[in-house]
C-alpha positions as a Python dict, from the first residue, in 0.01 Angstrom:
ca = {
    (1, 'M'): (0, 0, 0),
    (2, 'G'): (-28, 69, -335),
    (3, 'R'): (213, -12, -637),
    (4, 'T'): (538, 85, -462),
    (5, 'L'): (465, -108, -119),
    (6, 'R'): (411, -448, -263),
    (7, 'G'): (315, -568, 119),
    (8, 'H'): (596, -386, 294),
    (9, 'G'): (638, -44, 506),
    (10, 'G'): (638, 218, 887),
    (11, 'A'): (696, 467, 1203),
    (12, 'V'): (579, 816, 1359),
    (13, 'R'): (309, 834, 1567),
    (14, 'V'): (-43, 1024, 1467),
    (15, 'S'): (-253, 1135, 1724),
    (16, 'V'): (-597, 1044, 1699),
    (17, 'L'): (-894, 1288, 1602),
    (18, 'A'): (-1242, 1162, 1797),
    (19, 'I'): (-1424, 1451, 1582),
    (20, 'A'): (-1457, 1377, 1220),
    (21, 'T'): (-1286, 1655, 1021),
    (22, 'A'): (-1382, 1673, 637),
    (23, 'A'): (-1121, 1768, 389),
    (24, 'F'): (-1269, 2004, 67),
    (25, 'L'): (-1059, 2178, -199),
    (26, 'V'): (-1163, 2569, -167),
    (27, 'G'): (-1028, 2867, -385),
    (28, 'G'): (-676, 2608, -410),
    (29, 'L'): (-681, 2545, -39),
    (30, 'L'): (-747, 2245, 136),
    (31, 'T'): (-1014, 2366, 402),
    (32, 'P'): (-1200, 2150, 690),
    (33, 'A'): (-1576, 2133, 665),
    (34, 'V'): (-1867, 2041, 905),
    (35, 'A'): (-1887, 1726, 1020),
    (36, 'A'): (-2174, 1507, 910),
    (37, 'P'): (-2375, 1300, 1068),
    (38, 'S'): (-2211, 994, 1023),
    (39, 'D'): (-1931, 1072, 1327),
    (40, 'A'): (-2112, 838, 1534),
    (41, 'A'): (-2098, 588, 1299),
    (42, 'R'): (-1756, 654, 1194),
    (43, 'A'): (-1631, 664, 1577),
    (44, 'E'): (-1748, 341, 1629),
    (45, 'L'): (-1601, 152, 1315),
    (46, 'R'): (-1240, 346, 1415),
    (47, 'G'): (-1264, 222, 1759),
    (48, 'M'): (-1323, -132, 1635),
    (49, 'I'): (-1009, -92, 1408),
    (50, 'E'): (-814, 61, 1630),
    (51, 'N'): (-834, -217, 1931),
    (52, 'V'): (-635, -499, 1802),
    (53, 'T'): (-593, -644, 2174),
    (54, 'S'): (-960, -633, 2226),
    (55, 'A'): (-1058, -812, 1911),
    (56, 'N'): (-1263, -1149, 1953),
    (57, 'A'): (-1008, -1332, 1758),
    (58, 'R'): (-624, -1210, 1583),
    (59, 'R'): (-338, -1332, 1431),
    (60, 'Y'): (-12, -1188, 1311),
    (61, 'G'): (208, -1309, 1033),
    (62, 'A'): (-80, -1472, 865),
    (63, 'T'): (28, -1772, 658),
    (64, 'D'): (-153, -2057, 471),
    (65, 'S'): (-147, -2417, 533),
    (66, 'A'): (132, -2435, 246),
    (67, 'G'): (324, -2142, 445),
    (68, 'H'): (293, -1851, 229),
    (69, 'S'): (247, -1510, 339),
    (70, 'M'): (-111, -1399, 289),
    (71, 'D'): (9, -1035, 218),
    (72, 'T'): (-236, -799, 165),
    (73, 'A'): (-516, -1042, 225),
    (74, 'K'): (-901, -973, 157),
    (75, 'V'): (-1180, -1197, 306),
    (76, 'I'): (-1531, -1260, 232),
    (77, 'Q'): (-1775, -1511, 370),
    (78, 'D'): (-1897, -1772, 93),
    (79, 'S'): (-2228, -1839, 52),
    (80, 'S'): (-2176, -2220, 12),
    (81, 'G'): (-2013, -2206, 366),
    (82, 'G'): (-1693, -2086, 557),
    (83, 'Y'): (-1500, -1795, 406),
    (84, 'L'): (-1273, -1723, 121),
    (85, 'A'): (-939, -1494, 107),
    (86, 'V'): (-734, -1415, -150),
    (87, 'Y'): (-350, -1282, -99),
    (88, 'H'): (-66, -1273, -269),
    (89, 'T'): (295, -1363, -190),
    (90, 'M'): (627, -1363, -370),
    (91, 'L'): (786, -1694, -487),
    (92, 'G'): (1116, -1807, -579),
    (93, 'D'): (1102, -1686, -941),
    (94, 'N'): (1133, -1308, -737),
    (95, 'R'): (748, -1235, -873),
    (96, 'F'): (421, -1223, -692),
    (97, 'H'): (129, -1495, -735),
    (98, 'A'): (-208, -1421, -631),
    (99, 'F'): (-315, -1718, -403),
    (100, 'V'): (-698, -1857, -285),
    (101, 'A'): (-798, -2006, 44),
    (102, 'T'): (-1030, -2131, 259),
    (103, 'S'): (-1109, -2165, 641),
    (104, 'T'): (-1375, -2234, 878),
    (105, 'D'): (-1218, -2013, 1171),
    (106, 'L'): (-1135, -1718, 1000),
    (107, 'M'): (-757, -1735, 1141),
    (108, 'N'): (-690, -2078, 978),
    (109, 'W'): (-668, -2092, 618),
    (110, 'T'): (-608, -2374, 354),
    (111, 'F'): (-366, -2304, 49),
    (112, 'A'): (-593, -2404, -273),
    (113, 'H'): (-459, -2256, -590),
    (114, 'D'): (-240, -2018, -709),
    (115, 'L'): (-442, -1781, -989),
    (116, 'G'): (-170, -1602, -1124),
    (117, 'T'): (209, -1535, -1182),
    (118, 'G'): (315, -1178, -1173),
    (119, 'A'): (-36, -1080, -982),
    (120, 'S'): (-90, -900, -667),
    (121, 'Q'): (-298, -701, -456),
    (122, 'P'): (-563, -937, -553),
    (123, 'T'): (-947, -872, -427),
    (124, 'I'): (-1286, -1096, -474),
    (125, 'T'): (-1622, -1023, -442),
    (126, 'Q'): (-1922, -1295, -483),
    (127, 'I'): (-2188, -1174, -668),
    (128, 'S'): (-2574, -1265, -658),
    (129, 'T'): (-2529, -1621, -895),
    (130, 'G'): (-2295, -1741, -640),
    (131, 'G'): (-2018, -1670, -910),
    (132, 'Y'): (-1681, -1442, -778),
    (133, 'V'): (-1537, -1165, -938),
    (134, 'M'): (-1169, -1082, -914),
    (135, 'A'): (-913, -809, -945),
    (136, 'W'): (-551, -792, -908),
    (137, 'E'): (-234, -585, -1014),
    (138, 'Q'): (-75, -749, -1290),
    (139, 'D'): (277, -708, -1417),
    (140, 'P'): (430, -655, -1644),
    (141, 'N'): (325, -269, -1743),
    (142, 'N'): (152, -285, -1364),
    (143, 'H'): (-244, -244, -1462),
    (144, 'I'): (-575, -399, -1325),
    (145, 'A'): (-645, -724, -1437),
    (146, 'V'): (-1015, -862, -1379),
    (147, 'R'): (-1125, -1205, -1358),
    (148, 'Y'): (-1493, -1408, -1315),
    (149, 'Y'): (-1518, -1751, -1188),
    (150, 'P'): (-1888, -1893, -1243),
    (151, 'D'): (-1887, -2107, -891),
    (152, 'R'): (-1670, -2241, -607),
    (153, 'A'): (-1492, -2524, -794),
    (154, 'H'): (-1355, -2295, -1108),
    (155, 'L'): (-1244, -2040, -841),
    (156, 'L'): (-1063, -2303, -610),
    (157, 'S'): (-922, -2449, -943),
    (158, 'G'): (-817, -2102, -1073),
    (159, 'S'): (-1064, -2184, -1370),
    (160, 'A'): (-1144, -1807, -1480),
    (161, 'T'): (-1409, -1810, -1774),
    (162, 'K'): (-1389, -1438, -1845),
    (163, 'S'): (-1053, -1193, -1830),
    (164, 'Y'): (-1038, -851, -1885),
    (165, 'D'): (-710, -659, -1866),
    (166, 'A'): (-746, -281, -1846),
    (167, 'P'): (-563, -20, -2037),
    (168, 'R'): (-350, 208, -1824),
    (169, 'T'): (-542, 533, -1899),
    (170, 'L'): (-440, 784, -1616),
    (171, 'S'): (-66, 706, -1586),
    (172, 'S'): (205, 544, -1830),
    (173, 'C'): (386, 384, -1554),
    (174, 'A'): (123, 171, -1315),
    (175, 'E'): (-241, 155, -1214),
    (176, 'G'): (-334, -99, -983),
    (177, 'T'): (-443, -218, -607),
    (178, 'P'): (-812, -246, -716),
    (179, 'N'): (-1125, -296, -494),
    (180, 'I'): (-1397, -389, -584),
    (181, 'Y'): (-1763, -133, -489),
    (182, 'S'): (-2007, -347, -673),
    (183, 'V'): (-2123, -561, -942),
    (184, 'T'): (-2445, -491, -1137),
    (185, 'L'): (-2605, -773, -1317),
    (186, 'T'): (-2857, -691, -1612),
    (187, 'P'): (-2883, -986, -1596),
    (188, 'D'): (-2576, -1156, -1637),
    (189, 'I'): (-2185, -1117, -1640),
    (190, 'D'): (-2195, -1062, -2001),
    (191, 'H'): (-2445, -782, -1951),
    (192, 'S'): (-2255, -628, -1594),
    (193, 'V'): (-2139, -286, -1448),
    (194, 'I'): (-1808, -385, -1221),
    (195, 'D'): (-1709, -74, -989),
    (196, 'I'): (-1369, -78, -935),
    (197, 'G'): (-1141, 151, -708),
    (198, 'G'): (-730, 153, -780),
    (199, 'H'): (-464, 367, -794),
    (200, 'Y'): (-265, 513, -1058),
    (201, 'Y'): (61, 641, -1033),
    (202, 'A'): (84, 987, -1075),
    (203, 'N'): (329, 1160, -1274),
    (204, 'C'): (514, 826, -1233),
    (205, 'D'): (606, 986, -856),
    (206, 'V'): (347, 929, -639),
    (207, 'D'): (12, 703, -598),
    (208, 'R'): (-319, 888, -598),
    (209, 'Q'): (-702, 725, -639),
    (210, 'Q'): (-873, 638, -928),
    (211, 'R'): (-1229, 469, -971),
    (212, 'A'): (-1322, 264, -1311),
    (213, 'T'): (-1604, 118, -1446),
    (214, 'L'): (-1584, -228, -1659),
    (215, 'T'): (-1947, -263, -1876),
    (216, 'N'): (-2003, -584, -2015),
    (217, 'F'): (-1631, -738, -1942),
    (218, 'S'): (-1588, -561, -2227),
    (219, 'S'): (-1541, -170, -2201),
    (220, 'W'): (-1313, 51, -1939),
    (221, 'S'): (-1324, 367, -1804),
    (222, 'T'): (-1159, 566, -1553),
    (223, 'S'): (-1160, 887, -1369),
    (224, 'A'): (-916, 1018, -1092),
    (225, 'Q'): (-1070, 1111, -789),
    (226, 'S'): (-893, 1405, -635),
    (227, 'N'): (-1141, 1452, -361),
    (228, 'F'): (-1041, 1157, -247),
    (229, 'D'): (-685, 1202, -245),
    (230, 'N'): (-773, 1597, -88),
    (231, 'A'): (-898, 1394, 226),
    (232, 'L'): (-577, 1272, 303),
    (233, 'L'): (-359, 1534, 158),
    (234, 'Y'): (-540, 1776, 414),
    (235, 'W'): (-351, 1550, 743),
    (236, 'G'): (-32, 1587, 576),
    (237, 'V'): (9, 1296, 352),
    (238, 'K'): (295, 1347, 108),
    (239, 'G'): (371, 1008, 2),
    (240, 'N'): (166, 747, -173),
    (241, 'I'): (-213, 728, -127),
    (242, 'G'): (-294, 362, -211),
    (243, 'D'): (-504, 69, -141),
    (244, 'R'): (-865, 86, 24),
    (245, 'D'): (-1179, -107, 59),
    (246, 'A'): (-1514, -21, 165),
    (247, 'L'): (-1829, -132, 334),
    (248, 'T'): (-2180, -43, 458),
    (249, 'F'): (-2175, 3, 812),
    (250, 'R'): (-2460, 151, 1036),
    (251, 'G'): (-2619, 244, 695),
    (252, 'Y'): (-2336, 422, 595),
    (253, 'Q'): (-2073, 367, 312),
    (254, 'L'): (-1733, 364, 514),
    (255, 'G'): (-1382, 237, 424),
    (256, 'L'): (-1012, 208, 514),
    (257, 'I'): (-735, 383, 300),
    (258, 'E'): (-396, 392, 329),
    (259, 'G'): (-170, 675, 336),
    (260, 'Q'): (213, 711, 331),
    (261, 'Y'): (328, 1041, 500),
    (262, 'T'): (683, 1080, 355),
    (263, 'K'): (762, 939, 33),
    (264, 'N'): (947, 594, 26),
    (265, 'D'): (944, 582, 453),
    (266, 'F'): (764, 231, 463),
    (267, 'R'): (739, 337, 878),
    (268, 'S'): (545, 625, 750),
    (269, 'W'): (227, 420, 648),
    (270, 'R'): (-106, 500, 798),
    (271, 'T'): (-445, 364, 754),
    (272, 'F'): (-744, 622, 785),
    (273, 'V'): (-1137, 578, 829),
    (274, 'Y'): (-1305, 767, 506),
    (275, 'D'): (-1653, 868, 449),
    (276, 'Y'): (-1771, 820, 81),
    (277, 'A'): (-2066, 1048, 86),
    (278, 'T'): (-1929, 1338, 250),
    (279, 'G'): (-1535, 1267, 199),
    (280, 'N'): (-1441, 1265, 546),
    (281, 'A'): (-1141, 1109, 666),
    (282, 'D'): (-1010, 998, 1036),
    (283, 'Q'): (-663, 969, 1114),
    (284, 'T'): (-657, 614, 1322),
    (285, 'T'): (-415, 510, 1590),
    (286, 'I'): (-410, 131, 1569),
    (287, 'H'): (-330, -47, 1925),
    (288, 'T'): (-143, -415, 1874),
    (289, 'N'): (9, -669, 2132),
    (290, 'G'): (357, -552, 2088),
    (291, 'G'): (328, -201, 2031),
    (292, 'S'): (376, -203, 1622),
    (293, 'T'): (309, 194, 1444),
    (294, 'A'): (302, 118, 1056),
    (295, 'Y'): (-19, -25, 909),
    (296, 'A'): (-91, -62, 558),
    (297, 'N'): (-338, -233, 213),
    (298, 'P'): (-629, -243, 453),
    (299, 'S'): (-915, -423, 366),
    (300, 'I'): (-1244, -446, 594),
    (301, 'T'): (-1527, -715, 533),
    (302, 'T'): (-1868, -736, 732),
    (303, 'L'): (-1936, -1076, 800),
    (304, 'K'): (-2089, -1366, 1005),
    (305, 'A'): (-1823, -1486, 1284),
    (306, 'P'): (-1767, -1857, 1320),
    (307, 'N'): (-2023, -1817, 1618),
    (308, 'G'): (-2315, -1680, 1383),
    (309, 'R'): (-2306, -1329, 1531),
    (310, 'T'): (-2193, -1037, 1309),
    (311, 'A'): (-1896, -906, 1267),
    (312, 'V'): (-1623, -641, 1126),
    (313, 'L'): (-1271, -867, 980),
    (314, 'V'): (-1010, -605, 949),
    (315, 'S'): (-703, -694, 745),
    (316, 'L'): (-366, -489, 732),
    (317, 'F'): (-21, -553, 603),
    (318, 'L'): (258, -485, 923),
    (319, 'P'): (568, -349, 768),
    (320, 'S'): (879, -502, 888),
    (321, 'E'): (1009, -124, 943),
    (322, 'G'): (709, -75, 1189),
    (323, 'A'): (618, -382, 1319),
    (324, 'A'): (677, -489, 1698),
    (325, 'A'): (863, -838, 1732),
    (326, 'G'): (646, -1110, 1628),
    (327, 'E'): (387, -898, 1399),
    (328, 'A'): (556, -807, 1098),
    (329, 'G'): (345, -956, 808),
    (330, 'Q'): (-57, -977, 779),
    (331, 'L'): (-279, -888, 1024),
    (332, 'L'): (-625, -1058, 1052),
    (333, 'Y'): (-867, -965, 1322),
    (334, 'Y'): (-1227, -942, 1402),
    (335, 'R'): (-1445, -795, 1621),
    (336, 'E'): (-1810, -874, 1686),
    (337, 'Y'): (-2131, -617, 1732),
    (338, 'S'): (-2489, -612, 1744),
}
């Protein structure tokens, strides 16, 4: 949900568009563009995301073995076996803490370690060496923090061997909610390029999209992503445009992104499917068992389900303001496909 949501918010129902529409800025006006060949893949992915009730497995209000809420969870498959999740929860010190947990079935999670105080919206990826790169939003002076763990033992004990805290370059107020697009090693983490998405608090008023590069764990550059914003502005989003995640599906780079239709209205958070090649953004209408209406902080991962079949796992935060009874909090679900 970006900086201001912190894992809560939702209402108003939006219509589903079966045919994708692109949004581009032309002469200062947002104008629909011709749909691209990714239409079928986007429609298939959107259907998998929207139909929570037909998921192979689902869990509402997810918590770990220690009872921590798994807010804004990002789940990945671990090359050494099983699955990993990183997430945040607020503790008694009234600050967010980023946690890591393990699982063998994607629904039940064993708490492993507290990775940091004042850390929220964490994300993780495993790199070719078997190590892990994490990023999160760090307070105070909300900014993107990046950490490197060379192996599973270091990760599960919270022992990062490299740390980088990014300067704020686009907003004097806040930058955060990162996702990691890729990590390129040439040949190691000391000589690497890390591609990171995030938001910046534009004019200290609303969250907008940014994309950054961390080079050699020592040099940071970033730029605003107005085309990304335009894809949601086209649909009438007037509040924050915040958290996002990406995957390759049917040969296309697609992703999920949250948009808030009305500023400060947590009931108005919605999730969109986004095509990185064309700028198409599709609205979604997500169907839960109880009929929740607000969905935020999306993440998405392709992995092998516990039975070995290929699956897409979706993680969404359901703000209490738009959640049906028993559904508020973190929703995890996956759908197998061939």
